[in-house]
C-alpha positions as CSV (number, residue, x, y, z in Angstrom):
1,X,78.0,76.3,76.7
2,X,76.8,72.8,77.4
3,X,77.9,70.7,80.4
4,X,80.2,68.4,78.4
5,X,81.9,71.3,76.8
6,X,82.4,73.0,80.2
7,X,83.9,69.8,81.7
8,X,86.3,69.4,78.7
9,X,87.4,73.1,79.0
10,X,87.9,72.7,82.8
11,X,90.0,69.6,82.4
12,X,92.2,71.1,79.7
13,X,95.7,72.3,80.5
14,X,96.1,75.9,79.4
15,X,99.8,75.7,78.7
16,X,100.1,79.3,77.6
17,X,98.5,80.7,80.8
18,X,100.9,78.5,82.8
19,X,103.9,79.8,80.9
20,X,102.7,83.4,81.0
21,X,102.4,83.2,84.8
22,X,106.0,81.8,85.0
23,X,107.3,84.6,82.7
24,X,105.6,87.3,84.8
25,X,107.3,85.9,87.9
26,X,110.7,85.5,86.3
27,X,110.5,89.0,84.9
28,X,109.9,90.2,88.4
29,X,113.3,88.7,89.4
30,X,115.0,90.7,86.7
31,X,113.0,93.8,87.5
32,X,113.9,93.7,91.2
33,X,117.5,93.1,90.3
34,X,117.5,96.0,87.9
35,X,116.1,98.6,90.4
36,X,119.5,98.8,92.1
37,X,120.9,100.4,88.9
38,X,117.9,102.5,88.1
39,X,118.1,106.3,88.1
40,X,114.4,106.8,89.0
41,X,114.5,104.2,91.8
42,X,117.8,105.4,93.2
43,X,116.3,107.4,96.1
44,X,114.1,104.7,97.5
45,X,115.7,101.3,96.7
46,X,117.7,99.7,99.5
47,X,120.5,98.3,97.3
48,X,120.7,101.4,95.0
49,X,124.2,101.4,93.5
50,X,126.5,104.3,92.5
51,X,126.3,103.0,88.9
52,X,123.0,103.9,87.3
53,X,121.6,104.1,83.8
54,X,118.4,105.5,82.3
55,X,118.6,102.5,79.9
56,X,117.6,100.4,82.9
57,X,114.7,102.6,83.7
58,X,113.5,102.5,80.1
59,X,113.2,98.8,80.1
60,X,112.4,98.1,83.8
61,X,109.4,100.5,84.0
62,X,108.0,99.3,80.7
63,X,107.8,95.7,82.0
64,X,106.5,97.0,85.3
65,X,103.4,98.5,83.7
66,X,102.1,95.1,82.6
67,X,104.0,92.4,84.5
68,X,101.7,92.2,87.6
69,X,98.5,93.2,85.6
70,X,99.3,90.1,83.4
71,X,99.8,88.0,86.5
72,X,96.4,89.0,87.9
73,X,94.7,88.2,84.5
74,X,96.2,84.7,84.7
75,X,95.1,84.4,88.4
76,X,91.6,85.4,87.5
77,X,91.6,82.9,84.6
78,X,92.7,80.0,86.8
79,X,90.2,81.0,89.5
80,X,87.4,80.7,86.9
81,X,88.8,77.3,85.8
82,X,88.8,76.1,89.4
83,X,85.3,77.4,90.1
84,X,84.0,75.6,87.1
85,X,85.9,72.4,87.9
86,X,85.5,72.2,91.6
87,X,82.9,74.7,92.5
88,X,83.3,78.0,94.4
89,X,84.1,76.1,97.6
90,X,86.7,74.0,95.9
91,X,88.3,77.1,94.4
92,X,88.5,78.8,97.8
93,X,90.0,75.7,99.4
94,X,92.6,75.4,96.7
95,X,93.5,79.1,96.9
96,X,93.9,78.9,100.7
97,X,96.2,75.9,100.4
98,X,98.3,77.3,97.6
99,X,98.3,81.0,98.6
100,X,97.6,81.6,102.3
101,X,99.5,78.7,103.7
102,X,102.7,79.5,101.7
103,X,102.3,83.1,102.8
104,X,102.2,82.1,106.4
105,X,105.2,79.9,106.1
106,X,107.4,82.1,103.8
107,X,106.6,85.6,104.9
108,X,108.4,85.5,108.2
109,X,111.5,83.9,106.6
110,X,111.6,86.5,103.8
111,X,110.8,89.5,105.9
112,X,113.2,88.8,108.8
113,X,116.0,87.7,106.4
114,X,115.7,91.0,104.5
115,X,115.6,93.0,107.7
116,X,118.8,91.3,108.8
117,X,120.4,92.0,105.4
118,X,119.5,95.7,105.6
119,X,121.0,96.0,109.1
120,X,124.1,94.1,107.8
121,X,124.4,96.6,104.9
122,X,124.1,99.6,107.2
123,X,126.9,98.2,109.4
124,X,129.3,96.9,106.8
125,X,128.8,98.8,103.5
126,X,130.7,102.0,102.9
127,X,128.8,103.2,99.8
128,X,125.3,103.2,101.3
129,X,122.3,103.9,99.1
130,X,120.3,107.1,99.9
131,X,117.6,105.1,101.6
132,X,120.0,103.3,103.9
133,X,121.7,106.6,104.7
134,X,118.4,108.0,105.7
135,X,117.4,105.0,107.9
136,X,120.8,104.4,109.5
137,X,120.3,107.1,112.3
138,X,116.9,105.8,112.9
139,X,118.1,102.2,113.3
140,X,121.0,103.3,115.5
141,X,118.5,105.0,117.9
142,X,117.2,102.5,120.5
143,X,114.4,104.9,121.3
144,X,113.1,105.1,117.7
145,X,109.8,103.3,117.1
146,X,109.8,100.1,115.2
147,X,108.7,100.4,111.6
148,X,105.5,98.4,110.8
149,X,106.2,95.2,108.9
150,X,105.2,94.9,105.2
151,X,104.4,92.1,102.9
152,X,107.5,92.9,100.8
153,X,107.3,91.2,97.4
154,X,104.7,88.7,98.6
155,X,101.9,91.4,98.7
156,X,100.2,89.8,95.7
157,X,99.2,86.6,97.5
158,X,96.6,88.1,99.9
159,X,95.2,90.2,97.0
160,X,94.6,87.1,94.9
161,X,92.9,85.5,97.9
162,X,90.8,88.6,98.5
163,X,89.6,88.6,94.9
164,X,88.7,84.9,95.1
165,X,86.6,85.6,98.2
166,X,84.9,88.4,96.3
167,X,84.0,85.9,93.6
168,X,82.3,83.8,96.2
169,X,80.5,86.9,97.6
170,X,79.4,87.9,94.1
171,X,78.2,84.4,93.3
172,X,76.3,84.1,96.6
173,X,74.5,87.4,96.0
174,X,74.0,86.7,92.3
175,X,75.4,90.0,91.3
176,X,75.6,88.9,87.7
177,X,71.8,89.1,87.4
178,X,72.0,92.9,88.0
179,X,74.8,93.4,85.4
180,X,73.4,91.4,82.5
181,X,72.4,94.5,80.5
182,X,75.9,96.1,81.0
183,X,77.6,92.9,80.1
184,X,75.5,92.4,77.0
185,X,76.3,96.0,75.9
186,X,80.0,95.5,76.4
187,X,80.1,92.1,74.7
188,X,78.5,93.7,71.6
189,X,81.3,96.2,71.2
190,X,84.1,95.7,68.6
191,X,87.4,94.3,70.0
192,X,89.2,97.7,69.6
193,X,86.4,99.6,71.3
194,X,86.7,97.2,74.3
195,X,90.5,97.6,74.3
196,X,90.0,101.4,74.4
197,X,87.3,101.5,77.0
198,X,88.7,99.2,79.7
199,X,91.8,101.4,80.5
200,X,89.5,104.2,81.4
201,X,88.2,102.1,84.4
202,X,91.8,101.9,85.7
203,X,92.4,105.6,85.8
204,X,90.7,106.4,89.2
205,X,93.0,103.9,90.9
206,X,96.1,105.1,89.2
207,X,95.4,108.7,89.9
208,X,95.5,108.0,93.6
209,X,99.2,107.0,93.5
210,X,102.4,108.3,92.0
211,X,103.6,107.2,88.6
212,X,104.8,104.6,88.0
213,X,102.4,102.9,90.3
214,X,104.0,101.4,93.5
215,X,103.7,97.9,95.0
216,X,100.9,97.9,97.7
217,X,103.1,96.2,100.3
218,X,101.1,97.2,103.4
219,X,99.3,94.6,105.4
220,X,96.1,96.7,105.1
221,X,94.4,96.4,101.7
222,X,94.7,99.6,99.6
223,X,91.6,100.7,97.7
224,X,93.5,101.7,94.6
225,X,95.2,98.3,94.4
226,X,91.9,96.5,95.0
227,X,90.3,98.4,92.1
228,X,93.3,98.3,89.8
229,X,94.3,94.7,90.2
230,X,90.8,93.6,90.8
231,X,89.9,94.8,87.4
232,X,92.6,92.7,85.8
233,X,91.5,89.7,87.9
234,X,88.0,90.2,86.6
235,X,89.3,90.4,83.0
236,X,91.0,87.1,83.5
237,X,87.9,85.5,85.1
238,X,85.7,86.6,82.2
239,X,88.4,85.6,79.6
240,X,88.0,82.0,80.7
241,X,84.3,82.1,79.7
242,X,84.9,84.4,76.6
243,X,87.8,82.8,74.8
244,X,86.4,84.0,71.5
245,X,87.4,87.5,72.5
246,X,91.1,86.6,71.9
247,X,90.2,85.2,68.4
248,X,88.4,88.5,67.6
249,X,91.3,90.6,69.0
250,X,94.2,88.6,67.3
251,X,94.2,90.6,64.0
252,X,94.7,93.8,66.1
253,X,97.8,92.5,68.0
254,X,100.4,94.4,65.8
255,X,98.4,97.6,66.2
256,X,98.1,97.2,69.9
257,X,101.9,96.5,70.2
258,X,102.8,99.6,68.2
259,X,100.3,101.8,70.2
260,X,101.7,100.4,73.4
261,X,105.3,101.3,72.5
262,X,104.3,104.8,71.4
263,X,102.3,105.4,74.6
264,X,105.2,104.2,76.7
265,X,107.7,106.3,74.9
266,X,105.7,109.4,75.7
267,X,105.1,108.2,79.3
268,X,108.8,107.6,79.9
269,X,109.8,111.0,78.4
270,X,107.3,112.8,80.7
271,X,108.3,110.7,83.7
272,X,111.8,112.0,83.6
273,X,110.5,115.6,83.7
274,X,107.9,114.9,86.4
275,X,110.0,116.1,89.3
276,X,110.2,119.7,88.0
277,X,106.4,120.0,87.7
278,X,105.0,118.0,90.6
279,X,101.9,120.1,90.9
280,X,101.0,120.0,87.2
281,X,97.5,118.3,87.2
282,X,97.6,117.9,83.4
283,X,100.9,116.1,83.5
284,X,99.7,113.8,86.2
285,X,96.5,113.0,84.3
286,X,98.6,112.3,81.2
287,X,100.9,109.9,83.0
288,X,97.9,108.1,84.4
289,X,96.3,107.8,81.0
290,X,99.4,106.5,79.4
291,X,100.1,104.0,82.2
292,X,96.5,102.6,81.9
293,X,96.7,102.2,78.1
294,X,100.2,100.9,77.9
295,X,99.6,98.4,80.7
296,X,96.3,97.0,79.4
297,X,97.3,96.9,75.8
298,X,100.6,95.1,76.5
299,X,98.8,92.7,78.8
300,X,96.6,91.8,75.8
301,X,99.6,91.5,73.5
302,X,101.3,89.1,75.9
303,X,98.2,86.9,76.2
304,X,97.9,86.8,72.4
305,X,101.6,86.1,72.0
306,X,101.4,83.4,74.6
307,X,98.4,81.7,73.0
308,X,100.2,81.7,69.7
309,X,103.7,80.7,70.7
310,X,103.5,79.2,74.3
311,X,100.4,77.0,74.1
312,X,102.1,73.6,73.8
313,X,103.3,70.9,76.2
314,X,107.1,71.2,76.5
315,X,109.2,69.6,79.2
316,X,111.5,72.6,79.6
317,X,108.6,75.1,79.8
318,X,106.7,72.9,82.2
319,X,109.8,72.7,84.5
320,X,110.1,76.5,84.4
321,X,106.4,77.0,85.1
322,X,106.5,74.6,88.1
323,X,109.7,76.2,89.5
324,X,108.6,79.8,89.0
325,X,106.6,80.0,92.3
326,X,109.5,78.9,94.4
327,X,111.9,81.1,92.5
328,X,109.8,84.2,93.1
329,X,109.2,83.4,96.8
330,X,112.9,83.3,97.5
331,X,114.5,85.7,95.0
332,X,114.4,89.0,96.8
333,X,116.5,88.1,99.8
334,X,119.0,86.4,97.4
335,X,119.2,89.5,95.3
336,X,119.8,91.7,98.4
337,X,122.5,89.2,99.7
338,X,124.3,89.4,96.4
339,X,123.9,93.1,95.7
340,X,124.9,94.4,99.1
341,X,128.6,93.4,98.9
342,X,128.6,94.6,95.3
343,X,127.8,98.1,96.4
344,X,131.4,98.6,97.4
345,X,132.9,96.9,94.3
346,X,134.0,99.1,91.4
347,X,132.4,97.3,88.4
348,X,130.2,98.6,85.6
349,X,126.5,98.5,86.4
350,X,125.9,96.0,83.6
351,X,128.3,93.5,85.1
352,X,126.8,93.9,88.6
353,X,123.3,93.4,87.1
354,X,124.3,90.3,85.2
355,X,126.1,88.9,88.3
356,X,123.2,89.5,90.7
357,X,120.4,88.3,88.5
358,X,122.3,85.4,87.1
359,X,123.5,84.2,90.5
360,X,120.0,84.7,92.0
361,X,118.3,82.6,89.3
362,X,121.0,79.9,89.5
363,X,120.7,79.5,93.2
364,X,116.9,79.6,93.1
365,X,116.6,77.0,90.4
366,X,119.3,74.8,91.9
367,X,117.6,74.8,95.3
368,X,114.3,74.1,93.6
369,X,115.8,71.1,91.8
370,X,117.5,69.7,94.9
371,X,115.1,70.5,97.7
372,X,111.6,71.3,96.2
373,X,110.8,69.4,93.0
374,X,109.2,66.0,93.6
375,X,109.4,66.5,97.4
376,X,107.0,67.5,100.1
377,X,107.7,71.2,99.7
378,X,107.0,71.0,96.0
379,X,103.6,69.4,96.6
380,X,103.0,72.1,99.3
381,X,103.5,74.9,96.7
382,X,102.2,73.4,93.5
383,X,100.0,70.4,94.4
384,X,100.3,67.0,92.8
385,X,102.1,67.0,89.5
386,X,99.1,65.7,87.7
387,X,96.9,68.6,89.0
388,X,99.5,71.4,88.7
389,X,97.2,73.3,86.3
390,X,94.6,74.0,89.0
391,X,97.3,74.6,91.6
392,X,98.7,77.6,89.7
393,X,98.4,80.9,91.5
């Protein structure tokens, strides 16, 4: 690619990637709200409600398999855009300003507000979730050791920064010169062969954790998450330089969607029977395989869908894309604050889910409009309006 073409590509606004990033974040709000009414998440989710439905699980875990993988593809894509536009140093500076500084500011607020909400629930709620019942004696014991803090739902921020640093390391060491042969071989494959090979590289990471794969919330990087999400970040980074891959893959989109749905149907059926056969190696391997293929294929389907239907400048979508970072940062304490009182209210789970997610989104977007958009906090999170594309996570 010549220099002028590179500069034109770097200065373009990739609306569909912006919008996909926003959708991934907003889907996370719905996902976290839905876990309170999930059968499979009931033992470990703090606000788990007496009302549950496998219908929630069927939809929630489907989106879980590709929501964050899609996000890391978008993050890798924008990292490549930044590196081409501003150099590796400029990319690292931008990521530090948009990722690490917000993490430093918002993590204490999020973590301690959620800790307070959990203590409030243990004190005031009668119908405690299994997790809160388990930790209540521990919190009531002044001699009990303090639990180590976690990154909660902000865990993805340091991972994105870590991958950006690895890009700098790889660039400095010129690792690409040692991989030219492998890259050339891979690029020569047909689109469907690529789509079938990549998920195999995800299996070692997924085999290290239970299915469905958890969020790596620990402050210490987990190797499986580095490998798993790092692969998706690399896919996004290369996608910026290999846009023709999407053109080649587009005719296969219906096939990928159908295969994804079939793979997930088998995965969800097996997942419900997993507890009875915990030591079944073949079952575990099958779940890992189905997770890898469903997640990767649906990520590709989302990107192709986004490029086809979301790649246009639209005021409403631009507003949602700009607001999504703030909404995601603040949503989990809001969900907990709304769902904790609802644990003692006798309403159908669908009503509670609608109330908690609807109220969370309403409060988050209203606060964005009143206190963030066009103000110092908005520039802190998203950068200048005219440069929002390179400030996306």
